[in-house]
C-alpha positions as CSV (number, residue, x, y, z in Angstrom):
1,M,147.5,-80.1,-174.4
2,T,145.3,-81.4,-171.4
3,V,148.9,-82.7,-169.5
4,L,150.2,-78.9,-169.9
5,A,146.9,-77.7,-169.0
6,I,146.6,-80.5,-166.2
7,G,150.3,-79.4,-165.1
8,Q,149.7,-75.2,-164.6
9,A,146.7,-75.8,-162.4
10,A,148.9,-77.8,-160.6
11,F,151.8,-74.8,-160.4
12,F,149.4,-72.0,-160.1
13,N,147.2,-74.1,-157.3
14,M,150.0,-74.9,-155.8
15,S,149.3,-72.7,-152.0
16,V,145.8,-75.0,-151.9
17,Y,146.3,-78.2,-153.1
18,A,149.7,-79.1,-151.4
19,Q,147.7,-78.6,-148.1
20,V,145.2,-81.2,-149.6
21,P,146.6,-84.9,-147.7
22,E,146.0,-87.1,-150.8
23,C,148.1,-84.7,-152.8
24,R,151.1,-83.7,-150.9
25,P,153.3,-86.3,-151.4
26,N,153.5,-86.0,-155.2
27,Y,154.3,-82.1,-154.5
28,V,156.6,-82.8,-152.6
29,L,157.8,-85.7,-154.5
30,V,158.1,-83.3,-157.7
31,C,159.8,-80.5,-155.8
32,R,162.6,-82.3,-154.9
33,Y,162.9,-83.4,-159.0
34,L,162.9,-79.7,-159.5
35,G,164.8,-78.5,-156.6
36,C,161.8,-76.2,-155.4
37,E,159.9,-75.3,-152.1
38,G,156.6,-76.6,-152.0
39,P,154.7,-74.3,-149.5
40,E,154.5,-75.6,-145.5
41,Y,151.8,-77.6,-144.6
42,E,149.0,-75.9,-142.3
43,N,146.0,-77.6,-140.9
44,Y,145.5,-76.4,-137.7
45,D,142.5,-78.4,-137.5
46,E,145.0,-81.4,-136.7
47,L,146.7,-79.6,-133.6
48,R,145.8,-80.6,-130.0
49,T,146.7,-79.6,-126.7
50,R,147.1,-81.4,-123.0
51,E,147.9,-80.8,-120.2
52,L,146.9,-77.9,-119.5
53,V,148.6,-76.5,-116.5
54,I,147.4,-72.8,-115.6
55,P,149.1,-72.4,-112.0
56,S,149.4,-67.9,-110.8
57,H,152.9,-67.0,-110.9
58,P,155.7,-67.2,-108.1
59,E,156.6,-63.2,-109.1
60,E,153.6,-61.4,-110.5
61,L,150.3,-60.6,-108.6
62,K,147.6,-61.1,-110.9
63,T,149.2,-62.9,-113.7
64,L,148.7,-66.7,-114.7
65,L,151.4,-68.8,-116.1
66,I,150.5,-70.9,-119.1
67,D,151.4,-74.6,-120.0
68,A,150.7,-77.0,-122.2
69,I,151.4,-79.8,-124.8
70,L,151.0,-78.8,-128.5
71,L,150.6,-82.3,-130.6
72,N,150.5,-82.3,-134.4
73,S,148.5,-84.7,-135.3
74,G,148.4,-85.0,-138.7
75,P,150.0,-86.7,-141.5
76,F,152.7,-84.3,-141.8
77,T,155.0,-81.7,-140.1
78,Q,153.7,-78.2,-139.3
79,T,155.1,-74.8,-138.5
80,F,154.3,-73.8,-134.1
81,P,151.0,-71.3,-134.6
82,G,150.7,-68.3,-133.3
83,L,148.0,-68.7,-130.4
84,K,145.3,-67.1,-128.9
85,L,144.2,-67.0,-125.3
86,Q,140.4,-66.5,-124.6
87,S,139.4,-66.5,-121.2
88,Y,135.2,-66.2,-119.9
89,D,133.4,-65.0,-117.0
90,V,131.1,-66.7,-115.4
91,H,128.4,-65.7,-118.1
92,E,130.8,-66.9,-120.7
93,G,131.6,-63.3,-121.9
94,V,134.6,-62.9,-123.4
95,V,136.6,-61.3,-120.6
96,P,140.6,-60.9,-122.5
97,S,142.0,-62.6,-124.9
98,R,145.1,-62.3,-126.4
99,R,147.7,-63.5,-129.5
100,L,150.3,-65.0,-129.2
101,K,153.5,-64.9,-131.5
102,L,155.5,-67.7,-132.0
103,Y,158.6,-66.7,-129.8
104,E,156.0,-65.0,-127.1
105,Y,154.8,-68.3,-125.8
106,F,157.5,-70.8,-127.6
107,G,160.1,-71.9,-124.6
108,G,161.2,-75.2,-122.6
109,E,163.5,-77.6,-124.1
110,I,162.4,-77.4,-127.3
111,R,163.5,-73.6,-127.8
112,G,165.1,-73.1,-130.7
113,I,163.1,-75.5,-132.9
114,K,161.3,-73.9,-136.5
């Protein structure tokens, strides 16, 4: 009964426990064996940006281009997240803010990768 209860708790809380780095390998192994597909790993605290460059757009007035490298420093691959861009004035107040979906910001040499 105890094993059954633990198995049920693990199954019904898969979306939570599969995000824990110590537990995820067990879920991957069991899902491979059973032929199921576990939830995608998502820990956005492990994502970092590097080489941020914000030049003016060469053709559009009052428009900026944003170019950055997004790095996953976590132990597992992750899906690309939506991004929130915010600008601040000199008094640290938010000026414009925008949420970008993957298809809106994803470009460059790796377009087509999910």
